[in-house]
C-alpha positions in Angstrom: -31.9 14.7 25.7 -30.2 16.2 22.6 -32.6 16.9 19.8 -31.6 15.2 16.6 -32.1 15.9 12.9 -32.8 12.7 11.1 -33.5 11.6 7.5 -31.7 10.1 4.5 -28.1 11.3 4.2 -28.8 12.9 0.8 -30.7 15.8 2.5 -27.5 16.8 4.3 -25.3 16.6 1.2 -24.7 18.7 -1.9 -23.8 15.5 -3.7 -22.7 11.8 -3.5 -20.5 10.6 -6.3 -18.8 7.3 -7.2 -15.5 7.1 -9.0 -14.6 5.7 -12.4 -15.1 2.0 -13.2 -11.8 1.7 -14.9 -8.1 2.2 -14.3 -5.9 4.8 -16.1 -2.6 4.0 -17.8 0.4 3.7 -15.6 2.2 7.1 -15.0 5.3 7.9 -13.1 4.0 11.2 -11.9 0.9 13.4 -11.9 -2.3 13.7 -9.9 -3.1 10.9 -7.4 -5.5 8.1 -8.4 -7.0 7.6 -5.0 -7.6 3.9 -4.2 -8.7 1.9 -1.3 -5.1 1.3 -0.3 -4.7 5.0 0.3 -7.4 5.1 3.1 -6.5 3.5 6.4 -8.9 1.7 8.7 -8.5 4.5 11.3 -9.7 7.1 8.9 -6.5 8.7 7.5 -5.2 9.2 4.0 -2.0 7.2 3.4 0.1 8.3 0.4 3.1 5.9 1.0 2.1 3.9 -2.1 0.6 6.1 -4.8 -0.8 5.4 -8.2 -0.6 8.4 -10.6 -2.7 9.5 -13.5 -1.0 11.7 -16.1 -1.8 15.4 -16.4 -2.9 14.8 -20.0 -5.5 12.1 -18.9 -6.5 13.8 -15.7 -9.5 15.8 -17.1 -11.1 12.5 -18.3 -11.0 11.1 -14.7 -12.6 14.2 -13.1 -15.5 14.7 -15.5 -18.0 13.4 -12.9 -16.4 14.9 -9.8 -13.0 16.3 -8.6 -12.3 15.7 -4.9 -12.1 18.9 -3.0 -11.3 20.1 0.6 -13.7 18.6 3.2 -15.1 15.9 0.9 -15.4 12.5 2.6 -14.1 9.7 0.5 -15.1 6.1 1.1 -14.8 2.6 -0.2 -17.9 0.9 -1.5 -16.6 -2.5 -2.7 -14.1 -5.1 -1.5 -12.5 -3.5 1.5 -15.4 -1.7 3.2 -15.7 0.8 6.1 -12.8 3.0 5.0 -13.4 6.8 5.3 -11.1 9.8 5.1 -11.5 13.6 4.7 -9.8 15.3 1.8 -7.2 18.0 2.8 -6.9 21.4 1.1 -3.9 20.6 -1.0 -5.1 17.3 -2.5 -4.7 17.0 -6.3 -6.2 13.9 -7.7 -9.2 11.9 -8.6 -11.3 9.0 -7.2 -10.0 5.5 -8.0 -11.9 2.4 -8.6 -14.4 1.2 -5.9 -14.1 4.7 -4.3 -16.8 7.3 -3.8 -17.2 10.6 -2.0 -19.8 12.6 0.0 -19.8 16.4 -0.3 -21.5 17.8 2.8 -23.9 20.7 2.8 -21.9 22.8 5.2 -25.1 24.7 6.2 -26.5 21.5 7.7 -23.5 19.3 8.7 -20.0 20.0 9.8 -17.6 18.0 7.4 -15.3 16.8 10.2 -18.3 15.7 12.3 -19.6 13.8 9.3 -16.2 12.0 9.0 -16.4 10.9 12.6 -20.0 9.9 12.2 -19.0 7.6 9.4 -16.4 6.1 11.7 -19.1 5.4 14.4 -20.7 2.1 15.3 -24.1 3.7 14.5 -23.2 4.2 10.9 -21.3 0.9 10.7 -24.6 -0.9 11.6 -26.5 1.0 8.8 -23.9 0.0 6.2 -23.7 -3.6 7.4 -27.5 -3.9 7.1 -27.3 -2.9 3.4 -24.2 -4.8 2.3 -24.6 -7.0 -0.8 -22.6 -10.2 -0.4 -21.0 -11.1 -3.8 -19.3 -14.2 -5.0 -15.9 -12.6 -4.8 -16.3 -9.3 -2.9 -18.9 -7.5 -0.8 -20.2 -4.1 -1.8 -22.4 -1.2 -0.7 -25.2 -0.6 -3.3 -24.0 2.9 -4.2 -27.4 3.8 -5.8 -29.1 3.2 -2.4 -26.4 5.0 -0.4 -28.1 8.4 -0.6 -31.2 7.0 1.2 -29.2 5.5 4.1 -30.6 7.0 7.3 -28.7 9.3 9.6 -29.4 11.3 12.8 -27.4 14.4 13.6 -27.5 16.9 16.5 -27.7 20.6 15.6 -24.7 22.2 13.9 -23.3 23.9 17.0 -23.1 20.6 18.8 -21.6 18.9 15.7 -18.8 21.5 15.8 -18.2 20.8 19.5 -18.0 17.1 19.0 -15.7 17.4 16.0 -13.4 19.7 18.1 -13.2 17.3 21.0 -12.3 14.3 18.8 -10.0 16.4 16.5 -7.9 17.3 19.5 -7.0 13.6 19.9 -6.3 13.2 16.2 -4.2 16.3 16.1 -2.0 15.0 18.9 -1.7 11.6 17.2 -0.7 13.3 13.9 1.9 15.4 15.6 3.4 12.3 17.2 3.4 10.6 13.7 5.4 13.5 12.3 7.9 13.3 15.2 8.2 9.5 14.6 8.9 10.1 10.9 11.7 12.6 11.8 13.3 10.2 14.2 13.1 7.3 11.8 14.7 9.5 9.1 17.5 10.5 11.5 18.3 6.8 12.1 18.0 6.0 8.4 20.4 8.8 7.4 23.0 7.7 10.0 22.9 4.2 8.7 23.4 5.4 5.1 26.3 7.6 6.2 28.1 4.8 7.9 27.3 1.7 6.0 26.3 2.8 2.5 28.5 5.9 1.8 31.2 4.3 4.1 31.7 7.5 6.1 31.8 5.8 9.4 33.8 7.1 12.4 37.5 6.8 11.6 36.9 6.0 7.9 39.7 8.4 7.0 42.3 6.0 8.4 40.8 2.8 6.9 42.2 1.4 3.7 39.7 0.3 1.0 40.5 -2.5 -1.4 38.1 -3.5 -4.2 35.4 -1.4 -2.6 35.8 -3.2 0.8 37.1 -1.3 3.8 39.7 -3.1 5.9 38.1 -5.2 8.5 34.8 -5.6 6.5 33.8 -8.8 4.7 31.9 -9.6 1.5 28.9 -11.7 2.5 25.3 -12.4 1.7 22.1 -11.7 3.8 21.9 -15.4 4.7 25.3 -15.2 6.4 24.1 -12.5 8.9 20.4 -13.5 9.5 17.8 -16.1 8.7 14.3 -15.2 7.5 11.3 -17.4 8.2 7.7 -17.4 6.9 5.0 -16.3 9.4 2.1 -18.2 10.8 -1.6 -18.5 10.1 -4.0 -16.9 12.5 -7.6 -16.7 11.2 -9.9 -14.1 12.7 -12.1 -16.8 14.4 -9.1 -18.1 16.4 -7.9 -14.7 17.6 -8.5 -13.9 21.3 -8.5 -10.5 23.0 -5.0 -9.6 24.2 -2.1 -7.2 23.9 0.2 -9.2 21.6 0.5 -7.3 18.3 -0.3 -9.3 15.1 1.9 -8.2 12.2 0.8 -8.4 8.5 3.0 -7.3 5.6 2.6 -3.5 6.2 2.1 -3.3 10.0 -0.1 -4.3 12.9 -3.2 -6.2 11.8 -4.8 -6.7 15.3 -4.0 -8.2 18.7 -4.0 -11.6 20.2 -3.5 -13.2 23.7 -0.5 -15.4 22.7 2.8 -14.5 21.1 4.5 -16.8 18.5 7.8 -15.0 18.5 9.9 -13.4 21.2 10.9 -9.8 20.6 12.6 -7.6 19.8 12.2 -8.7 16.2 12.0 -7.7 12.6 9.2 -8.3 10.1 8.8 -7.6 6.3 6.2 -8.4 3.7 6.2 -11.9 2.1 2.9 -11.7 0.1 0.6 -9.0 -1.2 2.7 -6.0 -0.2 6.5 -6.0 -0.3 9.2 -3.6 0.8 8.1 -2.4 4.3 10.5 -3.5 7.0 9.4 -3.1 10.6 11.1 -3.2 14.0 9.1 -5.0 16.6 10.1 -4.1 20.2 8.0 -6.7 22.0 6.8 -10.3 21.7 4.6 -10.7 18.6 2.7 -12.9 16.1 3.9 -12.6 12.5 1.2 -13.6 10.0 1.9 -15.9 7.0 1.9 -12.8 4.7 5.2 -11.9 6.4 8.8 -13.0 6.7 10.3 -12.5 10.2 14.0 -12.8 11.3 14.2 -16.2 13.0 17.9 -15.9 13.7 20.2 -12.9 14.1 23.6 -14.4 13.4 25.9 -11.4 13.1 23.6 -8.4 13.4 21.1 -7.1 15.9 17.4 -6.3 15.3 17.9 -2.5 14.8 20.8 -3.0 12.3 18.8 -5.7 10.5 15.9 -3.3 10.0 18.1 -0.8 8.2 20.0 -3.5 6.3 16.8 -5.0 4.9 15.2 -1.6 4.2 18.2 -0.5 2.2 18.0 -3.6 0.0 14.6 -2.4 -1.4 13.1 -5.9 -1.2 10.1 -5.1 -3.5 12.5 -5.4 -6.5 12.8 -9.1 -5.7 9.2 -9.8 -6.3 8.8 -13.4 -7.7 5.0 -13.5 -7.9 3.0 -13.2 -11.1 -0.5 -12.2 -10.0 0.3 -11.5 -6.3 3.6 -9.8 -5.3 5.6 -12.5 -3.5 9.0 -12.5 -1.8 11.0 -15.7 -1.5 13.2 -15.8 1.6 15.9 -17.8 -0.3 16.2 -15.0 -2.9 16.8 -12.6 0.0 19.3 -14.8 1.7 21.4 -14.8 -1.6 21.7 -11.0 -1.9 25.3 -9.8 -1.7 26.1 -7.3 1.1 29.1 -5.9 2.9 29.4 -7.0 6.6 31.1 -4.4 8.8 33.0 -5.3 12.0 30.9 -6.1 15.1 32.4 -3.1 17.0 31.0 -0.7 14.3 27.5 -2.3 14.3 27.5 -2.1 18.1 28.4 1.6 18.0 25.6 2.2 15.5 23.1 0.4 17.9 24.3 2.6 20.8 23.7 5.8 18.7 20.2 4.8 17.7 18.9 2.9 20.8 17.6 6.2 22.3 16.0 7.1 19.0 14.0 3.9 18.9 13.1 4.3 22.6 11.6 7.7 21.7 9.8 6.2 18.7 8.2 3.4 20.8 7.2 5.9 23.5 5.4 8.0 20.9 3.7 4.9 19.4 2.4 3.9 22.8 1.1 7.4 23.4 -0.7 7.2 20.0 -2.3 3.8 21.0 -3.6 5.3 24.2 -4.9 8.5 22.5 -6.6 6.4 19.8 -8.3 4.2 22.5 -9.5 7.3 24.4 -10.9 8.8 21.2 -12.6 5.6 20.3 -14.2 5.3 23.7 -15.5 8.9 23.4 -16.7 8.6 19.8 -19.9 6.4 20.4 -20.8 8.2 23.6 -20.6 11.6 21.9 -22.6 10.4 18.9 -25.3 8.8 21.0 -25.6 11.9 23.2 -24.5 10.1 26.4 -21.9 12.9 26.9 -23.4 16.4 26.7 -21.2 19.0 25.0 
């Protein structure tokens, strides 16, 4: 039996700090204003959608605390159970509804602490202390330092962190490979269909900006978008069918609503992300999905819609909203089928590699998540 050190979390920390209770002025550049949206459910930082604070205002937002390497940031209101570890090169401040824990490295290994926060053991502690509000739930941040924890000795913490980090390092490496493959496909699309430097373009006449054999059209001429479908949590059943929300997979179900391959983009809440779906799936009502591919295939459709930067067609006042009819009316150039088929042939193998890497990551994450509670509970001796 592993001997555990237990007590309130504050005795293992140098400090626990919450962020500002306000929002800075909009800025196009500068340090990151770290919000809930920048912390993923699986414990990573996501900087694909960043809010900035100006360098001039920055000192005001770090008077209380400036996030530094190995701090654990977490959400304490609205979207709970989000934790991430700050990397060495981070330059920013805590956003609203965000806080951080600065570990005492003499007592607790920061990466171990991050994994501990992701465990069911800690989840249960937090759930027992949540305050259910009229609009959002929250963790009472003043009581947080007294939440109980139980850690093994430092040497074992380091071993556990090392085992789990090995999985995360492989996952992160695969993510980088996926990003490079996606970029390669994106650049090829731009070269052929945006810059019009497609194979044989030197011998094709262009009149009024339209290459010979191409047609002026609108999005609705080549594909049809449809709103997704409701699927409340209480009706979801365990299965392998991915459920897609506006920015990606939101869970899994036992029944598909749409046959793959398909294409999904955001309809409400978050706009602009366009996703290729290789299998049967369930698009939620926060999405638009391609119901009919008239003159394009799924892979071409992904790049076509991505290039349109759909977030600029936001028609919502309080909540960003995309109207499918507005998208259908967007003017485009429609290339010959032979050229689109050639593009698909070039990138088919790229997308196959991408899907293989994604499947590897799903398996790695499942293996890590199976190990996590057993290591934390001392069921596996390290």
